[in-house]
DOKOL-353623 format. One line per 10 residues: number of its first residue (from 1); their letters; for each residue x, y, z of N, C-alpha, C. Coordinates in steps of 0.1 Angstrom, whole numbers. Layout:
DOKOL-353623
NUM> A> X,Y,Z,X,Y,Z,X,Y,Z | ...
end
This chain:
DOKOL-353623
1> MNEDPRTPDQ> 109,-618,980,111,-609,968,123,-615,959 | 119,-614,944,127,-619,936,139,-610,933 | 153,-614,932,160,-608,929,164,-607,913 | 171,-594,909,173,-589,898,186,-599,891 | 184,-609,883,195,-618,878,206,-609,873 | 204,-599,868,214,-590,860,226,-587,869 | 237,-586,865,247,-582,875,248,-568,873 | 256,-562,884,254,-546,884,261,-541,875 | 270,-545,865,274,-538,854,261,-540,841 | 255,-549,843,242,-552,830,235,-541,836
11> REEDWAGRFQ> 232,-538,847,221,-528,853,224,-513,848 | 235,-511,850,241,-497,849,240,-494,832 | 243,-504,826,243,-503,809,229,-501,806 | 220,-508,812,205,-507,807,202,-492,812 | 204,-489,823,200,-474,828,205,-463,821 | 218,-463,815,223,-454,808,217,-454,795 | 212,-466,789,206,-467,775,192,-461,773 | 187,-457,785,174,-451,784,174,-437,781 | 187,-430,782,186,-415,781,195,-413,765 | 198,-423,759,204,-424,747,193,-416,735
21> PMYIVRPEAD> 198,-407,727,189,-401,715,183,-411,708 | 173,-409,701,164,-419,694,166,-414,679 | 169,-424,669,169,-418,657,158,-427,648 | 151,-419,643,135,-425,636,139,-426,622 | 139,-437,613,139,-435,601,126,-438,594 | 126,-426,585,114,-422,578,112,-429,564 | 101,-435,560,102,-439,551,100,-430,538 | 107,-435,528,107,-423,514,94,-417,512 | 91,-405,507,79,-400,503,74,-405,491 | 62,-407,492,55,-412,482,52,-401,471
31> PVQQAQQPVQ> 58,-407,457,60,-395,446,43,-389,443 | 33,-396,444,21,-389,443,16,-378,452 | 22,-381,465,17,-371,477,28,-361,472 | 40,-363,468,48,-353,466,46,-342,456 | 41,-347,445,37,-339,432,24,-332,438 | 16,-337,446,4,-329,453,7,-315,459 | 19,-318,467,23,-309,478,28,-296,469 | 22,-284,473,25,-271,466,41,-267,466 | 44,-262,456,61,-258,453,62,-246,459 | 71,-245,470,73,-233,476,83,-223,463
41> PQPPAPGYPS> 77,-212,464,86,-203,454,102,-199,462 | 111,-200,449,123,-196,453,125,-180,455 | 135,-178,465,137,-164,466,145,-157,455 | 140,-144,452,144,-141,439,160,-134,441 | 166,-136,429,181,-134,429,184,-120,434 | 194,-119,439,199,-105,445,199,-95,434 | 193,-83,436,194,-71,428,182,-71,419 | 172,-81,417,160,-83,409,148,-84,418 | 139,-74,418,127,-73,426,117,-83,423 | 111,-90,429,102,-101,425,88,-91,420
51> IPKKRRLRWR> 81,-98,413,70,-93,407,54,-99,411 | 49,-97,418,37,-104,422,30,-111,411 | 24,-123,411,20,-131,398,9,-126,394 | -1,-121,401,-12,-115,397,-9,-101,389 | 1,-93,395,4,-84,386,9,-85,374 | 19,-97,371,24,-102,361,14,-105,351 | 3,-110,355,-7,-115,344,-15,-105,338 | -15,-95,350,-24,-83,344,-17,-74,332 | -3,-72,334,8,-67,326,5,-78,311 | 3,-88,312,4,-96,302,-9,-94,294
61> RLIAIVLLLP> -20,-95,299,-32,-92,294,-33,-77,286 | -30,-67,295,-27,-55,288,-19,-54,275 | -7,-62,276,0,-61,263,-6,-69,253 | -12,-79,256,-21,-86,246,-31,-78,240 | -38,-72,250,-48,-63,242,-43,-53,236 | -34,-47,239,-30,-34,230,-23,-39,217 | -18,-53,218,-12,-58,203,-23,-61,194 | -34,-67,200,-45,-75,192,-57,-65,188 | -60,-54,194,-69,-43,193,-68,-39,178 | -54,-33,173,-54,-26,160,-59,-37,150
71> LFSCATCLLV> -53,-52,153,-57,-61,144,-72,-64,143 | -80,-64,154,-91,-66,154,-101,-55,148 | -95,-43,151,-104,-32,146,-103,-31,130 | -89,-35,125,-89,-36,110,-98,-48,104 | -98,-58,112,-105,-70,105,-122,-65,108 | -125,-58,119,-140,-51,118,-142,-44,108 | -133,-34,106,-137,-26,97,-135,-28,82 | -127,-40,79,-128,-46,66,-140,-54,64 | -144,-61,75,-158,-69,73,-170,-59,72 | -169,-48,79,-180,-39,76,-179,-31,59
81> YVIIPPPPAD> -168,-30,57,-162,-25,44,-169,-34,33 | -165,-48,35,-172,-56,26,-187,-59,27 | -194,-56,37,-209,-59,38,-214,-45,31 | -211,-34,37,-215,-21,31,-205,-13,26 | -203,-15,11,-189,-11,6,-196,3,1 | -188,15,-4,-191,27,-8,-194,23,-23 | -200,32,-31,-203,28,-46,-190,30,-56 | -189,23,-66,-178,25,-74,-176,36,-80 | -163,39,-81,-157,55,-82,-146,53,-95 | -146,64,-104,-135,65,-116,-129,75,-113
91> VLILGVDARP> -116,76,-114,-107,86,-113,-97,90,-123 | -100,103,-127,-90,109,-137,-78,111,-133 | -65,105,-138,-55,108,-133,-45,115,-144 | -43,129,-143,-36,136,-152,-22,139,-148 | -10,135,-156,3,142,-155,8,153,-164 | 7,162,-157,9,175,-167,26,179,-169 | 29,182,-183,40,186,-186,44,201,-182 | 44,203,-172,46,218,-166,62,221,-164 | 66,232,-169,79,237,-165,76,248,-154 | 89,250,-148,87,261,-136,79,272,-140
101> GEGYVTRTDS> 69,277,-130,61,289,-136,48,286,-144 | 48,276,-151,38,272,-159,23,270,-154 | 28,267,-141,12,262,-134,7,250,-140 | -7,250,-142,-14,240,-149,-19,245,-163 | -15,255,-169,-19,261,-184,-8,251,-192 | -11,238,-192,-2,230,-201,-8,218,-204 | 0,209,-212,-5,199,-219,-5,186,-209 | -13,177,-212,-11,165,-201,-3,154,-209 | 8,152,-203,20,144,-206,13,128,-205 | 5,129,-193,0,113,-191,-15,114,-190
111> IMLLGVQPRR> -22,104,-193,-39,104,-191,-43,91,-187 | -46,87,-175,-51,73,-168,-64,76,-163 | -73,65,-166,-87,64,-159,-85,52,-151 | -87,55,-137,-87,46,-127,-101,41,-124 | -103,28,-125,-118,23,-119,-115,16,-107 | -124,18,-97,-124,13,-83,-134,7,-82 | -137,-7,-78,-150,-12,-74,-148,-18,-62 | -153,-12,-50,-150,-16,-37,-158,-32,-33 | -170,-30,-40,-176,-46,-36,-168,-57,-41 | -162,-55,-52,-156,-65,-58,-139,-66,-54
121> MRVSLLSIPR> -136,-55,-48,-123,-55,-45,-112,-52,-58 | -121,-45,-69,-114,-48,-82,-109,-33,-87 | -100,-31,-91,-89,-20,-95,-88,-21,-112 | -91,-11,-120,-89,-12,-132,-82,1,-138 | -71,0,-149,-63,12,-151,-65,11,-167 | -70,23,-174,-69,24,-188,-60,35,-189 | -51,34,-200,-40,45,-205,-47,49,-217 | -48,63,-218,-52,69,-231,-39,77,-238 | -37,73,-247,-25,80,-253,-25,96,-259 | -16,104,-257,-17,117,-260,-22,123,-271
131> DLFINVPGYG> -20,114,-283,-22,119,-295,-38,114,-302 | -47,110,-292,-58,105,-294,-69,116,-296 | -78,116,-306,-86,127,-308,-101,121,-302 | -109,133,-293,-120,129,-287,-131,143,-292 | -142,137,-286,-152,149,-288,-153,158,-274 | -151,170,-276,-149,179,-263,-162,187,-267 | -172,190,-254,-184,199,-256,-177,212,-256 | -184,219,-268,-180,235,-274,-167,234,-281 | -161,222,-282,-150,227,-290,-147,215,-302 | -156,204,-301,-155,196,-313,-144,184,-310
141> SQRINTVNVL> -139,180,-322,-129,170,-320,-117,178,-317 | -112,171,-305,-97,178,-302,-87,167,-297 | -76,170,-300,-63,161,-296,-64,162,-280 | -65,149,-272,-67,150,-259,-60,156,-251 | -47,156,-254,-35,163,-246,-36,178,-244 | -44,183,-253,-45,199,-253,-58,203,-245 | -69,193,-242,-80,199,-238,-79,204,-222 | -67,199,-216,-66,207,-202,-63,221,-204 | -55,225,-213,-51,237,-219,-62,246,-220 | -72,241,-230,-84,246,-232,-90,252,-223
151> GELEQAGTGP> -93,241,-212,-100,245,-201,-94,256,-191 | -83,253,-191,-75,265,-182,-74,280,-187 | -74,281,-200,-74,292,-206,-88,298,-206 | -99,292,-206,-112,296,-204,-114,301,-189 | -110,292,-179,-110,297,-165,-102,287,-158 | -95,293,-150,-85,286,-144,-91,275,-131 | -85,265,-133,-90,253,-126,-101,243,-133 | -105,246,-144,-114,240,-152,-108,230,-161 | -97,228,-162,-92,220,-174,-95,205,-170 | -94,200,-157,-98,185,-157,-114,183,-157
161> QLLSSGIANS> -124,193,-153,-136,191,-157,-138,192,-173 | -132,199,-178,-135,200,-194,-129,187,-200 | -119,183,-197,-117,168,-201,-122,156,-196 | -128,156,-185,-137,147,-180,-152,148,-185 | -156,158,-192,-166,161,-201,-162,152,-213 | -153,157,-218,-149,151,-231,-148,134,-232 | -143,130,-220,-141,115,-218,-154,109,-218 | -164,115,-209,-178,111,-207,-185,111,-223 | -184,122,-231,-189,122,-244,-185,110,-255 | -172,106,-252,-166,99,-261,-167,84,-257
171> FGIEPDYYAR> -162,82,-243,-159,66,-241,-175,63,-232 | -182,71,-228,-193,71,-221,-189,68,-207 | -179,73,-202,-175,71,-186,-170,85,-181 | -181,88,-173,-180,102,-164,-172,100,-153 | -159,106,-152,-151,101,-140,-156,113,-126 | -157,104,-114,-159,110,-104,-150,119,-96 | -138,116,-98,-129,124,-92,-118,127,-103 | -110,136,-99,-96,136,-106,-84,139,-98 | -74,139,-104,-60,141,-95,-50,146,-106 | -46,158,-105,-37,163,-115,-25,167,-108
181> LNFDAFVQLV> -14,162,-112,3,166,-107,11,167,-118 | 21,174,-113,32,177,-120,44,171,-117 | 55,172,-124,67,165,-121,73,162,-108 | 72,174,-99,79,176,-90,68,169,-79 | 57,167,-80,49,160,-72,50,146,-73 | 53,142,-85,53,126,-89,65,122,-80 | 77,130,-84,91,127,-78,90,126,-60 | 81,135,-55,80,137,-41,72,124,-36 | 63,121,-44,53,109,-39,60,98,-41 | 69,92,-51,78,81,-50,87,80,-41
191> DAVGGLTIDV> 94,94,-36,102,91,-26,96,90,-13 | 82,96,-9,76,95,2,76,80,5 | 75,70,-4,72,56,-1,84,48,0 | 93,55,-3,108,46,0,114,45,-16 | 108,51,-24,111,45,-40,105,31,-44 | 107,29,-54,101,17,-62,110,6,-67 | 103,-6,-68,112,-17,-75,104,-19,-89 | 112,-18,-97,106,-20,-113,116,-30,-121 | 107,-38,-125,113,-49,-134,112,-47,-148 | 123,-40,-153,123,-36,-165,124,-46,-176
201> PKTIVDTQYP> 115,-48,-186,116,-60,-196,125,-60,-206 | 130,-47,-210,142,-47,-222,148,-34,-217 | 161,-35,-225,171,-23,-224,165,-12,-231 | 166,0,-226,160,12,-231,171,21,-231 | 173,28,-247,182,38,-246,176,49,-253 | 174,61,-246,167,72,-252,179,82,-254 | 183,86,-264,193,97,-268,188,111,-268 | 174,112,-269,168,125,-270,158,130,-257 | 159,125,-246,154,126,-233,150,141,-230 | 140,147,-232,140,163,-228,143,168,-213
211> TRDYGTITVR> 150,176,-213,153,179,-199,142,191,-193 | 146,196,-182,134,207,-176,139,220,-183 | 152,224,-189,158,234,-194,156,234,-208 | 147,225,-215,145,222,-227,156,218,-239 | 165,212,-230,175,204,-235,174,192,-237 | 183,180,-242,180,169,-241,194,161,-237 | 190,147,-231,203,141,-226,200,128,-233 | 210,118,-227,209,103,-231,206,96,-219 | 196,86,-220,193,79,-207,193,64,-209 | 197,55,-201,197,41,-204,193,33,-191
221> FDSGRQRMDG> 183,25,-194,178,16,-184,181,0,-189 | 189,-8,-180,192,-20,-185,180,-30,-183 | 178,-40,-185,166,-49,-183,171,-56,-171 | 159,-61,-163,161,-65,-147,154,-59,-138 | 153,-64,-127,147,-57,-113,155,-48,-109 | 151,-34,-107,160,-24,-101,154,-15,-93 | 161,-8,-82,155,3,-75,156,15,-82 | 143,24,-79,143,35,-86,139,46,-74 | 147,58,-73,140,68,-66,130,76,-75 | 124,86,-66,117,95,-75,119,101,-89
231> ETALIYARTR> 130,106,-89,136,112,-102,141,100,-112 | 145,90,-110,149,79,-118,136,74,-123 | 125,72,-116,112,66,-118,106,77,-129 | 105,89,-127,100,98,-134,106,98,-150 | 122,96,-151,125,95,-164,120,82,-169 | 119,71,-163,114,59,-169,101,60,-173 | 91,67,-166,77,69,-171,75,78,-182 | 86,86,-184,86,96,-195,93,91,-207 | 104,85,-206,109,81,-220,102,76,-230 | 105,81,-241,96,72,-255,103,72,-267
241> HADDDYGRAE> 115,77,-268,123,76,-279,129,63,-285 | 129,55,-275,134,40,-276,123,32,-282 | 112,38,-281,101,30,-289,88,40,-293 | 78,41,-284,67,50,-287,60,55,-279 | 48,60,-278,39,67,-268,34,53,-263 | 30,42,-270,24,30,-265,31,25,-253 | 46,24,-258,55,19,-249,54,25,-234 | 53,39,-240,56,48,-226,45,46,-216 | 34,45,-223,20,43,-215,21,30,-205 | 27,20,-212,27,6,-204,38,10,-194
251> RQQQVLNALM> 50,16,-193,58,20,-184,50,28,-173 | 43,37,-178,38,45,-167,26,36,-158 | 18,27,-165,11,16,-158,19,9,-150 | 31,4,-150,41,-4,-145,44,5,-133 | 48,17,-133,53,25,-123,40,27,-114 | 28,32,-118,15,32,-110,16,19,-102 | 14,7,-110,14,-5,-105,22,-6,-91 | 35,-3,-91,45,-5,-83,43,5,-70 | 37,17,-73,36,26,-63,23,22,-55 | 14,15,-61,3,11,-54,7,-2,-41
261> RKLANPLHWG> 16,-8,-49,22,-18,-41,28,-18,-29 | 34,-4,-30,42,1,-17,31,9,-8 | 21,13,-15,9,18,-7,1,7,4 | 3,-5,-2,-3,-16,8,2,-16,19 | 14,-10,23,18,-8,32,15,3,42 | 7,2,51,2,14,62,12,24,65 | 25,21,67,35,28,72,36,40,63 | 34,38,51,38,49,40,26,58,37 | 14,55,44,1,62,42,2,78,46 | 7,79,59,10,92,64,16,100,55
271> SAITVITLNV> 28,98,51,37,107,43,32,107,29 | 24,96,22,20,97,10,8,108,8 | 0,105,19,-13,116,21,-7,133,24 | 3,133,30,9,145,30,13,153,16 | 20,144,10,25,149,-4,14,149,-13 | 3,140,-12,-8,146,-20,-16,156,-16 | -19,160,-4,-27,171,1,-19,186,-4 | -4,185,-2,2,196,-4,5,198,-18 | 8,189,-28,15,191,-42,6,186,-51 | -5,178,-50,-15,171,-61,-28,181,-60
281> DTDMSVLEML> -32,185,-71,-44,193,-73,-54,181,-76 | -63,179,-66,-74,169,-69,-87,175,-61 | -99,169,-66,-111,173,-58,-117,161,-48 | -106,151,-45,-110,140,-34,-103,147,-21 | -112,145,-12,-109,149,2,-101,137,6 | -95,139,18,-86,130,26,-96,119,31 | -109,120,34,-119,110,38,-120,100,28 | -123,107,16,-125,98,4,-113,92,-3 | -103,96,0,-92,89,-3,-89,75,6 | -93,79,18,-91,66,29,-104,55,24
291> LYAPPVVIGG> -114,62,21,-124,53,17,-124,44,6 | -117,50,-4,-115,39,-14,-100,33,-15 | -93,33,-5,-78,32,-5,-78,14,-2 | -89,9,6,-88,-8,8,-88,-15,-7 | -94,-9,-16,-94,-21,-29,-81,-15,-35 | -78,-1,-37,-64,2,-43,-51,-5,-36 | -52,-7,-23,-40,-12,-16,-39,-28,-19 | -51,-33,-19,-53,-46,-18,-54,-53,-33 | -62,-47,-39,-61,-52,-54,-54,-46,-67 | -45,-32,-59,-37,-28,-68,-25,-35,-76
301> GTMDRLVIDR> -20,-43,-68,-8,-51,-74,-13,-61,-85 | -27,-64,-86,-33,-74,-95,-42,-67,-106 | -42,-54,-105,-55,-47,-113,-53,-51,-128 | -65,-49,-134,-68,-52,-148,-61,-37,-155 | -53,-41,-164,-46,-28,-172,-49,-30,-186 | -50,-19,-193,-52,-19,-209,-46,-4,-213 | -39,-6,-221,-34,6,-229,-42,6,-244 | -45,19,-247,-51,21,-259,-40,22,-270 | -40,13,-278,-28,12,-287,-31,11,-299 | -24,7,-312,-29,7,-324,-40,-3,-327
311> DYILPGGGGA> -42,-15,-319,-51,-25,-319,-64,-21,-316 | -65,-8,-311,-79,-1,-306,-81,11,-313 | -75,14,-324,-76,28,-330,-80,24,-344 | -91,32,-347,-96,31,-364,-87,36,-373 | -85,26,-384,-77,30,-393,-80,44,-401 | -73,47,-409,-76,60,-418,-69,72,-412 | -72,84,-420,-63,95,-417,-75,103,-408 | -69,117,-406,-79,126,-398,-75,124,-383 | -65,118,-381,-61,116,-364,-66,104,-359 | -59,99,-346,-61,87,-342,-75,88,-333
321> VPDYNKLAPW> -85,78,-337,-99,79,-333,-100,63,-327 | -107,64,-312,-105,51,-308,-116,43,-315 | -114,30,-316,-123,18,-318,-133,16,-304 | -144,26,-304,-151,22,-290,-159,10,-292 | -163,5,-302,-171,-9,-304,-160,-19,-299 | -147,-20,-301,-135,-27,-298,-133,-26,-283 | -134,-12,-277,-131,-11,-264,-144,-14,-256 | -154,-15,-260,-165,-15,-250,-166,-28,-243 | -162,-42,-248,-163,-53,-238,-152,-51,-225 | -141,-46,-227,-132,-43,-218,-136,-32,-209
331> LEPRFD> -142,-22,-212,-147,-11,-204,-155,-13,-196 | -170,-18,-202,-182,-20,-196,-180,-26,-181 | -175,-39,-179,-175,-43,-167,-165,-37,-156 | -157,-29,-163,-148,-23,-153,-148,-8,-150 | -157,-2,-156,-158,13,-152,-173,15,-150 | -176,23,-140,-191,28,-135,-197,35,-148
end
């Protein structure tokens, strides 16, 4: 029998070594394999409850739908509007010089004709001076700012219809609708949209501006851009002693243009429609207002404007008579 050549001490060390713990050195993980392994979610911080991933995705989709749905609806409505637009419409806008208690049996301080062409998204505005003479059915040649009074004296509420008939006889344009408002309604409408920003082209000083109690005051507007509330915008639109009625008509168009730009913001529609329905005399329904709103709010800031001034009035006495032949090239493509 072969003897173990190890000494007793060597045998004892080998025997003890069998029971020593083993340490295995693992190779470093492969970066590719490590990237493919799913990342374990970290526990939420104390005090913040975790939201399941599926629930978060549902909420995100819901928020996106809520935000995009109005935009999609507006885009769809606009597309349908462009494909199937309503017919053109002409609106007679009358600003009456009414004092408290007078109602509508009063002269028209402002006369404008608004042409709306939905298919072309085009808006046009014609200002007619108050001293112009037109042919009125049943009354012959009349100064245009008195026609509303003639109609109201004949039958209450018919002033706009009589004036529309006179415009149709003289200009060949028969208004489809009318809107008649007094000073208070104008002030409330401007305030309802948060006021207007007007760029005054030159300094205006009027020492004879008429007040509502039949007095006069001095008003001044410096040139440049300025913010106007309803009362200030009314004074700016009515002042005329610094120049003339033609200059006043241009300012009235400027104010209406600024008002249309403010109405391009849908946030003002509710308050504006409220003022119109409560304080403006019109034969347009709310649905018809909304129907013709897109061209007005989109193209109102760049609408075509014309004031019938001395260049469009026939020379000679007997009152101011429009030169219809000269006006026709401008009117025909813009009014139905």
